[in-house]
N, C-alpha and C positions, 0 to 999 in steps of 0.2 A: 792510239795516237791522241795527243792532246790537241784541242782545237782552239788554243789560245787561253784556255782556262788556267793553265799553269802560271800565267802572268797576272791573273786577276787577284785583287785583294793583296793582303800582306803575305806574299809567297814565302818570305824568309821565316815568318812566325809559323806558318803552316808546315813548312819543311821541318823545323825543329820540334814542333808539337808531334809530328808523325814519328820522328826519331825517338822522342821520349816515350810515346805510346808503346814502342817496341822494346822498351827497357834499356835504352842506351842514353848516356849522359852527353854524348857528342855525336856529330855526324861522322867524325873520324872513326870512333869506336864502332859505329854501325857499319861503315864501309870496310874497315879492316877485318870485321868478322866474316866478310864475303870478299876476300882479296882477289878472286878471279872473275867476279861479276862485272859486267860492263856498267858504265854510267847509266845507260838506258835501263838496264835490268834493276839497278839500285833505285832509280826514279820510279819505275813501275811498281816495285815493291812498296815504296813509300806512298804512292798515289798514282794509280794507272791513268787517271784522267786529269790530274792537276799538278803533277810534278814533272819537270823536265830534267834530263841528264845534265844539261849545262848548269842548272840551278844547284844540283848536287855538287858538281865540281866547283862552282863558285864558293859554296859553303866550305868545302874541303880546303880550298886555297886560303880562305880567311882563317880557318882554324890552324892550318899549317904555318902560316906567317906568324900568328899569335904565339904558337908553341915552338917556333924556330925549328920546324920539321919539314921545310919545303923540299929538301932533297929526298927525304923519305916518301913524301907525297909523289914526287916525280917518278921515283922507282916504282911505287905502287901503281901509278897510272900506266907505266910501261908494261907491267904484269897484266893489267886488264886488257890492253891493246894486243899484246902477244897472244893471250888466251882467245881473244875474239877472232884474230886473223890467222893464227897458226895452230889449229886444233890438234895436229900431230906433233907439235913442238917444232923446234928450229930445224929447217930442212938440211939434209945431208949434203945436198948440192944446190947451188943457187943457179937454177936454170930460169927460163923466162917465166914460167908459172910460179915457181917458189919466190923468185925475186919480186914479183908483183905482190904476193901475199906478205912478204917482209915489208915492202914499201907501204902496204895498206896498214900495217901495224905501226911502223916508225913515223910515217907522215903525220897522222893525227896526234900521235904522242908528242911530237915536237910542237905541233900547233897548239896543243893544250898546255904545254909547259910554260910556266910564268916567265916573263921576260928576263928576270934575274937569273934564270937557270938555262936559258935557251942555248947559250954557247956550250955549256957542259953537255947538254942533251945532244947537240950536234956532234960533239966529240965522241960520245958514247955510240951514236949511230955509226960513225965512221969506224970505230973500233970493232963493233959487231960485224961489220961488212968485211973489214980487212982481216980480222982475227976472229972468225965466227965461233960461237959456242959449240959444244958437242951436238951432234945430230940428236934430235928428240928433246933437247933442253927446253924445259917449260917451267919457269919460276913460279912458285906457289904463293909468293908474297914479296913485300918490299925488303925483307931481310935475306933474300936469296944471296948466297955467298958470291956468285959471279957478279950479280948486280951491285953488291956492296963494294966489290973490288973495282969495278969500272965507274961507279958513281958513288964514291964514299961521302959520308956526312961531312959537312964543313961548317954548319951553323954553330954559333957559340951561344 
């Protein structure tokens, strides 16, 4: 766990230097090569003592806005949250236990979603609860067919 060191100095420069040290030209390329890793896992890989998950996400949002790929970023973050909260994939039945696990994935996902996409994220959340994916569904990345159907790209 970081003890505040992640915010010391020029953390953005440090973050991008770590990404380049690993052979990637962008934080997005680094993160997309690990599509099911949590933000915390990505941060720990980049610097276990001085990089925080929120810093990784901040950089990903900046890059997504610049490249007009925010919807893809939002889908990708949903994948990360689902992998972290639903290790066996989407539950066959939403009982109390599985409903909590689903909420544990969808709640933070919506919280992380940039304001410009929150309404769409809430609609996706509703659609997943009203018309759930097949039992065991576990998207492997932002290009998952079901995700692209429920949250299609719209940036121009």
